[in-house]
MILO-37220 format. One record per residue (C-alpha): residue in three letters; x, y, z. Coordinates in pm, whole numbers, padded with zeros to 5 digits, always signed. Last residue first. Example, Ala and Ser with C-alpha at 12.3 -4.5 7.8 and 13.67 -1.06 7.14 Angstrom:
2
Ser+01367-00106+00714;Ala+01230-00450+00780;
***
This chain:
590
Lys+07617+12414+15651;Trp+07422+12378+15325;Ser+07050+12348+15388;Leu+06969+12143+15075;Ser+06660+12342+14976;Ser+06845+12634+14818;Tyr+07043+12410+14584;Asn+06727+12251+14452;His+06659+11887+14530;Ile+06525+11694+14232;Val+06363+11355+14281;Leu+06373+11119+13983;Gly+06226+10830+14178;Gly+06420+10556+14354;Asn+06369+10679+14711;Tyr+06690+10876+14766;Lys+06716+10954+15136;Leu+06888+11273+15247;Asp+07149+11319+15515;Tyr+07216+11678+15622;Thr+07430+11869+15382;Gln+07805+11920+15394;Lys+08044+12197+15310;Ile+08424+12209+15294;Lys+08513+11842+15317;Asn+08872+11758+15406;Asn+08793+11477+15651;Trp+08597+11255+15412;Asp+08900+11227+15183;Ala+08857+11237+14806;Ser+09153+11139+14590;Ser+09002+10838+14410;Val+08661+10997+14361;Thr+08824+11314+14231;Thr+08925+11649+14379;Gly+09037+11889+14106;Ser+08872+12202+14241;Pro+08847+12210+14619;Phe+08568+11993+14754;Glu+08191+12035+14801;Val+08022+11740+14972;Ile+07682+11584+14916;Val+07571+11330+15176;Tyr+07391+11028+15043;Asn+07148+10750+15120;Met+07065+10502+14847;Asn+06732+10329+14796;Val+06772+10287+14418;Gly+07099+10381+14256;Leu+07245+10727+14222;Asn+07367+10915+13915;Leu+07440+11277+14003;Gly+07384+11594+13803;Ile+07527+11943+13842;Ala+07371+12254+13692;Asp+07534+12591+13629;His+07774+12472+13357;Asp+07725+12097+13320;Val+07930+11920+13588;Ala+07904+11543+13620;Phe+07893+11458+13989;Ala+08121+11193+14127;Lys+08031+10907+14361;Trp+08234+10822+14670;Ala+08159+10492+14836;Gly+07963+10369+15135;Asp+07995+10092+15388;Thr+07663+09928+15464;Asn+07374+10098+15641;Asn+07121+09961+15391;Thr+07275+10146+15096;Trp+07552+10405+15088;Ala+07652+10721+14905;Trp+07921+10977+14988;Ala+07863+11237+14721;Leu+08117+11440+14527;Tyr+08120+11798+14405;Ser+08440+11958+14276;Lys+08451+12337+14264;Thr+08492+12570+13966;Ala+08135+12490+13851;Asp+07999+12655+14166;Ala+07649+12518+14222;Gly+07371+12761+14131;Lys+07099+12503+14103;Ile+07196+12166+14242;Val+07043+11892+14030;Ile+06977+11543+14159;Asn+06860+11247+13953;Ser+07076+11374+13670;Asp+07071+11029+13509;Tyr+07437+10989+13424;Thr+07639+10871+13127;Val+07610+11138+12860;Asp+07968+11256+12915;Gly+08092+11142+12574;Phe+07828+10939+12396;Asp+08076+10749+12185;Leu+07952+10503+11927;Asp+08231+10315+11752;Lys+08127+09968+11871;Ala+07760+10004+11792;Leu+07741+09926+11421;Glu+07989+09640+11441;Lys+07794+09498+11733;Pro+07463+09501+11545;Leu+07229+09737+11732;Ile+07017+09691+12042;Ile+06820+09941+12247;Cys+06711+09820+12592;Ala+06477+10021+12811;Asp+06322+10012+13158;Asn+06578+10251+13313;Thr+06849+10007+13203;Phe+06690+09677+13108;Thr+06840+09329+13085;Val+06756+09132+12774;Asn+06721+08759+12712;Ala+06677+08726+12339;Thr+06440+08556+12096;Glu+06427+08558+11716;Ser+06564+08201+11694;Ser+06872+08318+11883;Val+06951+08682+11955;Thr+07239+08739+12196;Val+07260+09072+12378;Asp+07607+09203+12464;Lys+07651+09498+12700;Met+07701+09863+12602;Ser+07454+09959+12881;Ile+07246+10199+12670;Ile+07386+10078+12336;Asp+07261+09724+12395;Thr+07501+09545+12161;Tyr+07415+09253+11932;Val+07537+08895+11915;Gly+07390+08678+11643;Asn+07079+08527+11488;Ala+06917+08757+11234;Leu+06650+09007+11340;Gly+06297+08991+11202;Lys+06100+08906+11513;Ile+06231+09001+11853;Glu+06063+08775+12110;Val+06172+08883+12457;Asn+06303+08682+12747;Ala+06298+08936+13029;Ser+06521+09134+13264;Glu+06475+09400+13534;Ser+06156+09234+13652;Ser+05833+09422+13727;Gly+05709+09428+13369;Phe+05640+09719+13135;Asn+05986+09709+12974;Val+06068+09895+12655;Ile+06257+09730+12368;Thr+06404+09926+12078;Ala+06537+09702+11801;Gly+06807+09687+11536;Gly+06844+09550+11184;Ser+07169+09508+10989;Glu+07185+09128+11005;Gly+06822+09067+10924;Ala+06574+09350+10926;Gly+06530+09726+10946;Arg+06368+09869+11257;Val+06227+09632+11517;Asn+05994+09796+11769;Val+05923+09594+12084;Phe+05698+09689+12376;Cys+05750+09445+12663;Asn+05537+09266+12920;Asn+05629+08922+12782;Asn+05523+09022+12432;Thr+05425+09331+12239;Ser+05489+09391+11870;Ile+05592+09670+11637;Ser+05767+09614+11303;Glu+05925+09924+11155;Asp+06062+09987+10808;Gln+06396+10162+10757;Asp+06408+10524+10643;Val+06539+10684+10963;Tyr+06711+10372+11092;Leu+07036+10536+11206;Gln+06853+10856+11293;His+06604+10699+11532;Phe+06866+10471+11690;Val+07086+10773+11766;Asn+06797+10946+11944;Val+06711+10617+12115;Ser+07061+10601+12261;Ala+07077+10966+12367;Ile+06750+10916+12557;Glu+06875+10595+12723;Arg+07199+10771+12822;Asn+07015+11063+12980;Lys+07056+11389+12789;Trp+06702+11525+12800;Gly+06668+11398+13157;Gly+06869+11696+13278;Tyr+06597+11773+13528;Asp+06607+12138+13434;Asp+06734+12443+13617;Ile+06871+12652+13334;Ser+06726+12989+13419;Cys+06487+13140+13164;Ile+06216+13206+13422;Thr+06331+13190+13781;Val+06236+12856+13931;Gly+05890+12808+14079;Met+05762+12593+13795;Asn+05975+12300+13907;Ser+06276+12106+13786;Pro+06228+12269+13447;Arg+06103+12047+13162;Ala+06319+11990+12858;Phe+06045+11884+12613;Tyr+06173+11618+12375;Leu+06014+11636+12029;Ser+06005+11342+11785;Ala+05955+11365+11410;Ala+05743+11091+11253;Asp+05892+10879+10974;Lys+05931+10549+11165;Arg+05882+10516+11540;Ser+06155+10451+11797;Thr+06124+10813+11907;Gln+05773+10764+12040;Ile+05857+10455+12247;Ile+06169+10622+12387;Tyr+05968+10934+12467;Ala+05721+10727+12671;Lys+06004+10590+12884;Asn+06154+10935+12919;Ile+05827+11082+13043;Glu+05789+10795+13289;Ser+06139+10848+13433;Ser+06074+11222+13443;Pro+05812+11164+13712;Phe+05450+11250+13628;Ser+05303+11531+13840;Thr+05323+11793+13565;Thr+05184+11560+13299;Leu+04853+11737+13233;Asp+04611+11619+12968;Tyr+04504+11972+12884;Gly+04240+12221+12999;Ser+04388+12291+13340;Thr+04696+12420+13522;Asn+04920+12464+13221;Ala+05297+12415+13244;Tyr+05349+12043+13178;Thr+05080+11945+12927;Asp+05112+12278+12747;His+05493+12279+12752;Ser+05484+11940+12583;Glu+05516+11579+12698;Ala+05560+11239+12539;Trp+05594+11393+12195;Leu+05522+11326+11831;Val+05550+11551+11525;Leu+05359+11435+11220;His+05396+11489+10845;Asp+05606+11178+10775;Pro+05363+10999+11006;Asn+05090+11001+10738;Glu+04773+11162+10867;Gly+04487+10987+11048;Thr+04506+11258+11315;Asp+04475+11000+11590;Tyr+04781+10806+11478;Thr+04809+10429+11503;Thr+05048+10243+11734;Lys+04851+10306+12053;Ile+05005+10161+12367;Gly+04712+10091+12602;Gly+04779+09716+12612;Leu+05110+09787+12785;Asn+04925+09948+13073;Asn+05174+10062+13336;Asn+04928+10339+13428;His+05190+10610+13369;Val+05323+10429+13061;Ala+04978+10391+12907;Gln+04898+10753+12996;Ile+05223+10867+12832;Ile+05138+10679+12513;Ser+04771+10782+12490;Thr+04861+11145+12549;Gly+05114+11135+12267;Gln+04851+10997+12028;Lys+04622+11280+12136;Asn+04902+11531+12072;Asp+04955+11450+11705;Val+05154+11761+11613;Ile+05151+11898+11259;Ser+05382+11891+10956;Met+05340+12156+10690;Met+05160+12259+10369;Lys+04957+11956+10252;Thr+04955+11865+10622;Tyr+04740+12168+10706;Ser+04425+12105+10500;Ser+04492+11737+10570;Phe+04406+11794+10936;Ser+04049+11854+10823;Arg+03777+12102+10920;Gly+03402+12050+10936;Ala+03389+12094+11314;Gly+03723+12176+11472;Cys+04082+12089+11382;Thr+04097+11835+11664;Asn+04304+11751+11974;Leu+04563+12028+11954;Ile+04690+12172+11627;Glu+05032+12329+11676;Gly+05196+12366+11335;Tyr+05511+12243+11168;Tyr+05741+12400+10911;Tyr+06090+12311+10787;Pro+06274+12559+10568;Thr+06422+12457+10230;Ala+06800+12499+10256;Tyr+06935+12848+10196;Gly+07061+12973+09858;Lys+06918+13323+09898;Glu+06656+13284+09624;Lys+06566+12936+09746;Ala+06519+13060+10102;Tyr+06309+13351+09974;Ala+06087+13111+09780;Thr+06040+12899+10092;Thr+05945+13203+10299;Gly+05697+13325+10037;Asp+05546+12982+10000;Leu+05502+12960+10375;Val+05367+13311+10441;Thr+05149+13366+10136;Pro+05033+13004+10111;Trp+04949+13005+10485;Phe+04761+13334+10496;Asp+04565+13271+10175;Ser+04225+13295+10341;Arg+03919+13081+10406;Tyr+03622+13172+10627;Asp+03350+13124+10363;Gly+03500+12790+10272;Asp+03783+12687+10501;Asp+03999+12503+10244;Pro+04238+12796+10181;Thr+04344+12762+10548;Glu+04236+12961+10854;Ile+04459+13038+11150;His+04326+12898+11479;Lys+04478+12552+11434;Ala+04818+12713+11391;Ala+04798+12813+11759;Asp+05181+12841+11781;Phe+05360+12789+11454;Arg+05687+12591+11478;Phe+05950+12714+11234;Gly+06263+12574+11074;Ser+06618+12639+10959;Val+06723+12959+11141;Gly+07051+13111+11017;Cys+06995+13478+11100;Asp+06896+13545+10739;Leu+06629+13279+10776;Tyr+06494+13460+11083;Asp+06470+13783+10885;Lys+06274+13600+10616;Leu+06040+13475+10888;Met+05988+13830+11015;Ala+05913+13961+10666;Leu+05654+13687+10617;Val+05482+13775+10945;Asp+05474+14141+10838;Asn+05341+14054+10493;Gln+05063+13836+10628;Val+04945+14089+10887;Gln+04951+14372+10633;Lys+04774+14150+10379;Asn+04476+14087+10610;Ser+04345+13730+10599;Thr+04506+13685+10941;Asp+04241+13902+11104;Leu+04410+13901+11444;Asp+04226+13755+11741;Pro+04229+13967+12057;Leu+04336+13740+12344;Gly+04135+13498+12554;Ile+04152+13233+12282;His+03945+13436+12038;Gly+03701+13338+11763;Gln+03773+13372+11392;Val+03952+13047+11309;Val+03795+12808+11560;Ser+03478+13019+11586;Gln+03403+12960+11219;Gly+03437+12584+11254;Asn+03194+12560+11546;Asn+03205+12245+11758;Asp+03572+12303+11838;Asp+03473+12627+12012;Thr+03691+12939+12007;Lys+03563+13221+12228;Ile+03311+13459+12082;Gly+03341+13818+11957;Leu+03312+13748+11584;Thr+03509+14069+11534;His+03829+13934+11384;Leu+04085+14206+11433;Pro+04245+14462+11203;Tyr+04619+14535+11228;Lys+04844+14839+11241;Ile+04716+14972+11577;Tyr+04729+14630+11741;Val+05012+14686+11987;Gln+04939+15058+12030;Asp+04573+14985+12102;Asn+04670+14786+12411;Tyr+04391+14545+12480;Glu+04058+14513+12654;Asn+03782+14362+12438;Pro+03960+14028+12433;Asn+03929+14009+12813;Asn+04221+13807+12941;Ser+04400+14129+13027;Ser+04633+14387+12876;Ser+04651+14180+12561;Ala+04950+14079+12352;Leu+04952+13960+11991;His+04745+13701+11813;Asn+04752+13427+11549;Ala+05114+13482+11444;Val+05324+13349+11733;Ile+05633+13171+11596;Asp+05849+12915+11778;Met+06189+12910+11610;Val+06370+12593+11501;Ile+06752+12585+11497;Lys+06941+12311+11313;Ile+07232+12120+11464;Asp+07513+12015+11228;Tyr+07760+12070+11513;Lys+07954+12346+11340;Lys+07622+12481+11211;Ala+07513+12533+11573;Glu+07790+12793+11619;Asn+07663+13012+11338;Cys+07303+12968+11451;Leu+07390+13064+11810;Ser+07580+13378+11703;Val+07293+13488+11480;Leu+07050+13429+11767;Asp+07255+13635+12011;Glu+07264+13922+11759;Lys+06886+13903+11726;Thr+06859+13939+12100;Gly+06811+13725+12408;Leu+06561+13512+12593;Phe+06359+13737+12823;Ser+06278+13963+12532;Glu+06266+14332+12445;Asn+06575+14413+12649;Gly+06799+14488+12351;Glu+06647+14366+12026;Ser+06379+14106+11973;Ile+06307+13962+11629;Lys+06004+14119+11463;Phe+05629+14069+11433;Gly+05486+14265+11723;Leu+05430+14298+12096;Pro+05434+13928+12162;Gln+05202+13746+12404;Tyr+05327+13386+12387;Leu+05649+13453+12580;Lys+05431+13626+12838;Trp+05282+13285+12919;Trp+05609+13188+13091;Gln+05583+13458+13360;Ser+05392+13352+13670;Ser+05478+12982+13672;Thr+05833+13046+13550;Ser+05904+13255+13856;Glu+05991+13624+13852;Ser+06315+13770+13984;Ser+06501+13842+13660;Trp+06191+13861+13444;Asn+06061+14215+13427;Asn+06236+14366+13126;Gly+06013+14219+12854;Asp+05684+14323+13004;Leu+05497+14171+12710;Lys+05752+14016+12482;Pro+05936+14123+12169;Gln+05947+13819+11936;Leu+06189+13545+12036;Pro+05931+13270+12082;Ser+06071+12964+12267;Leu+06357+12784+12095;Gln+06343+12446+11923;Val+06675+12264+11893;Ala+06755+12029+11604;Gly+06957+11716+11529;Tyr+06953+11571+11878;Gly+07178+11275+11959;Ala+07274+11341+12320;Lys+07630+11414+12211;Lys+07499+11695+11992;Ile+07302+11849+12277;Ser+07604+11819+12508;Asp+07823+12000+12254;Leu+07556+12261+12190;Arg+07526+12345+12560;Ala+07681+12694+12567;Lys+07481+12795+12258;Val+07156+12691+12427;Asp+07248+12905+12727;Asn+07321+13196+12490;Val+06970+13180+12344;Lys+06813+13180+12689;Trp+06622+12865+12766;Asn+06248+12912+12814;Trp+06174+12568+12667;Ala+06476+12410+12497;His+06254+12174+12298;Leu+06512+11923+12176;Ile+06418+11788+11833;Pro+06492+11430+11727;Val+06581+11412+11357;Asp+06407+11310+11035;Gln+06142+11585+11018;Ile+06428+11833+11059;Ser+06514+11730+10706;Asp+06780+11545+10508;Val+06870+11252+10730;Asn+06971+11074+10416;His+06930+10699+10389;Phe+07102+10407+10553;Ile+07287+10130+10374;Glu+07502+10346+10148;Glu+07771+10140+09982;Ser+08147+10164+09978;Ser+08343+09866+09854;Ser+08601+09706+10080;Thr+08494+09371+09929;Ser+08472+09143+10232;Glu+08465+09423+10486;Asn+08168+09598+10328;Ile+08229+09961+10412;Ser+07923+10148+10527;Thr+07773+10489+10471;Ile+07560+10709+10693;Val+07419+11022+10542;Gly+07317+11277+10807;Thr+07386+11549+10555;Gly+07608+11808+10722;Pro+07897+11579+10799;Val+07889+11231+10641;Tyr+07896+10971+10918;Gly+08128+10692+10819;Gly+08261+10516+10515;Gly+08422+10670+10209;Ser+08321+10955+09981;Glu+08152+11276+10087;Glu+07797+11378+10012;Glu+07614+11703+09946;Gly+07233+11677+09960;Glu+07191+11945+10220;Gly+07480+12187+10227;Ser+07805+12113+10405;Cys+07853+12225+10762;Ala+08213+12276+10855;Thr+08423+12196+11161;Leu+08182+11931+11274;Pro+08178+11847+11640;Leu+08294+11488+11694;Val+08058+11311+11930;Leu+07860+11114+11677;Leu+08149+10937+11513;Phe+07958+10669+11328;Leu+08210+10443+11156;Leu+08021+10145+11027;Lys+08160+09799+10952;Val+07906+09558+10814;Phe+07896+09221+10984;Lys+07773+08900+10824;Met+07597+08707+11096;
***
């Protein structure tokens, strides 16, 4: 194999963010552009072998659901190390009952984020999440890491005082006319899709006051440093193709926002819309994709169901929307599938290990954007607290995120064999592959067509994988193996992204040291260290391990820990091999 030396310093935060399309000379990762260059060792000439990551469409997006703006800012380094190029925030418009969140659970409050009181960025206590000033600070800091911020926008409706669309707060809607069709949306009726209600009064989005106010809000977001927008309920806002029900809402808002960005010297904004299942009778996804990207949720459902049922044959490689993947956003899970109680293909009961496995398949794909939903540990946690599984930064997730960006413009070749899903990106000596295991064994002989003979590196385990005659024996970490040419992989550094966060202790004191005495089958145990991440602490445990969690004075390490100087101790708990989360309050600290 002819090796190409690549310097890809993922973990180094960027001290400056150059504009899109600007390039620097020499090999390595070019800050601000996503350009990856190589140095041919035999000639020392510089050549670009991978293409520009020049849009949010090209990068994995972390959906920081319900995270406060300042909590996202505090985690930018971890987000960068985990390979994300963008973070999607929950709506930051003023919220219904904006002050009443500090003691309320996610299950009873999250929907308020999607019932705004107007088209503006929140100030003061108008939102659970933070203020306009917080957002500006986040965007400025995110630029140092070359991370783009995507805002969730609610434009189809505002708040209601109840689920009855005829009962609403006149003061919220006083400026805006409503659609008066008076029926609930029905996918079998095109008019009802765009003029019916979803349990909330439906704004007449053909109205110029509505359009201009939404446009003004998006311009304000651009001035804060936001780079992209996700439109909630985009399916229920009419397009110019909707015949008697058409309007120019989208051209007015999107073209106006793009023109403003050009005028101000900002990068072209990224847009994608939520369109679940179908556009409705007589309507086409292409009416939207000529203007923005859209989600392909049915494809995502097929993938997570195939993983959940361990059905390799159920992996769908085509897209239900029929649209080109360069205008699609894929996911394994969304806030709708996780947080709703009915009406969607729910994933709430699925373990994070299955979600991550499906995400790896999705993120290996060419052209489509990939969204990782950071689910909370349970819906009973206080809204906007960081109490998540931590699976968003698992080593296998960080690895596929890097793989996605390295091969952003390279062709894909998908196959299945020996109980494995295989996606080869690129070809020959510079190609790589994502392999996902559906079998019961932790290793398999896998056919990997298109790669040259040679020794590669599994960037999850950082172990060698030898490809000979397009076949390799691979060992899986969390049911995945992601291989790159050794010269491509050797400079990768994932920093602290090395643990699974199988246990999270909410409210643990980050000034203390937390260790666990872990043992298997009544044999002698060993100390294992937690990795501290602000107000959450994660622990990597193996299958069928018992453990006792111990809090030590600050600075205690695995090598210096002594069982006799523990401060607090839990009762023994059994780890059963699943991603089980035990909240701080449920551990019965003595």
